[in-house]
C-alpha positions as CSV (number, residue, x, y, z in Angstrom):
1,X,0.0,0.0,0.0
2,X,1.3,3.5,-0.8
3,X,0.2,6.9,0.2
4,X,-0.1,9.7,-2.3
5,X,-0.5,13.3,-1.0
6,X,-2.2,16.0,-3.1
7,X,-1.7,19.5,-1.9
8,X,-4.0,22.2,-3.3
9,X,-3.2,25.9,-2.9
10,X,-4.8,29.0,-4.3
11,X,-2.8,30.4,-7.2
12,X,-0.5,33.3,-6.1
13,X,-2.6,35.9,-7.9
14,X,-5.8,34.9,-6.1
15,X,-6.8,36.7,-2.9
16,X,-6.6,34.4,0.2
17,X,-8.9,35.9,2.9
18,X,-8.5,33.0,5.3
19,X,-4.7,33.2,5.0
20,X,-4.9,37.0,5.5
21,X,-7.1,36.6,8.6
22,X,-4.6,34.2,10.1
23,X,-1.7,36.4,9.3
24,X,-3.3,39.4,10.9
25,X,-4.1,37.4,14.1
26,X,-0.6,36.1,14.6
27,X,1.0,39.2,16.2
28,X,-1.9,39.4,18.7
29,X,-1.2,35.8,19.6
30,X,2.5,36.5,20.2
31,X,3.8,35.1,16.9
32,X,6.0,37.8,15.1
33,X,8.0,37.7,12.0
34,X,5.5,36.0,9.8
35,X,5.0,38.1,6.7
36,X,2.4,36.1,4.7
37,X,0.1,33.1,5.2
38,X,-1.6,31.1,2.5
39,X,-4.2,28.5,3.4
40,X,-4.7,25.3,1.4
41,X,-6.0,21.8,1.4
42,X,-4.2,18.4,1.8
43,X,-5.6,15.1,0.6
44,X,-3.9,11.8,1.6
45,X,-4.8,8.9,-0.6
46,X,-4.1,5.3,0.4
47,X,-3.6,3.4,-2.9
48,X,-4.1,-0.4,-3.1
49,X,-1.9,-2.3,-5.4
50,X,1.1,-1.1,-7.3
51,X,1.8,2.6,-7.6
52,X,2.9,2.8,-11.2
53,X,2.8,5.6,-13.7
54,X,-0.7,4.7,-14.7
55,X,-2.0,4.9,-11.1
56,X,-0.2,8.3,-10.7
57,X,-1.8,9.5,-13.9
58,X,-5.3,8.6,-12.6
59,X,-4.5,10.4,-9.3
60,X,-3.4,13.5,-11.3
61,X,-6.7,13.3,-13.3
62,X,-8.6,13.0,-10.0
63,X,-6.8,16.0,-8.5
64,X,-7.4,18.1,-11.7
65,X,-11.0,17.2,-12.1
66,X,-12.3,16.8,-8.6
67,X,-9.9,17.9,-5.8
68,X,-8.8,21.2,-7.2
69,X,-10.5,24.1,-9.0
70,X,-7.8,24.6,-11.5
71,X,-9.1,28.0,-12.5
72,X,-8.0,29.4,-9.1
73,X,-5.9,26.6,-7.6
74,X,-2.7,24.8,-8.3
75,X,-2.0,21.3,-7.0
76,X,1.0,19.0,-6.5
77,X,1.0,15.2,-6.2
78,X,3.7,13.4,-4.3
79,X,4.3,9.9,-3.1
80,X,5.2,9.4,0.5
81,X,8.0,7.0,1.3
82,X,7.1,3.7,2.7
83,X,8.8,4.5,6.0
84,X,6.7,7.7,6.4
85,X,3.5,5.7,5.7
86,X,4.5,3.0,8.3
87,X,5.3,5.6,10.9
88,X,2.0,7.4,10.3
89,X,0.1,4.2,10.8
90,X,1.4,3.7,14.3
């Protein structure tokens, strides 16, 4: 079993009101020196069977058509190492 992570973020030119709200609150909470915050989404997909190029292509299609709104969001797809997956399962 493999884990694939899809991170979805607003494109840099898109206003991020949630990120701005967090950034404005940080100094009041005692966290200084943070100049910008962008908020996004993370999807962790557990994949049964072999994780070959065909499976990754299907996951990229899933991310592009369902997980991200590609008009305003970018996404990345990465495979977590087996050791990371085993550690997370503990």
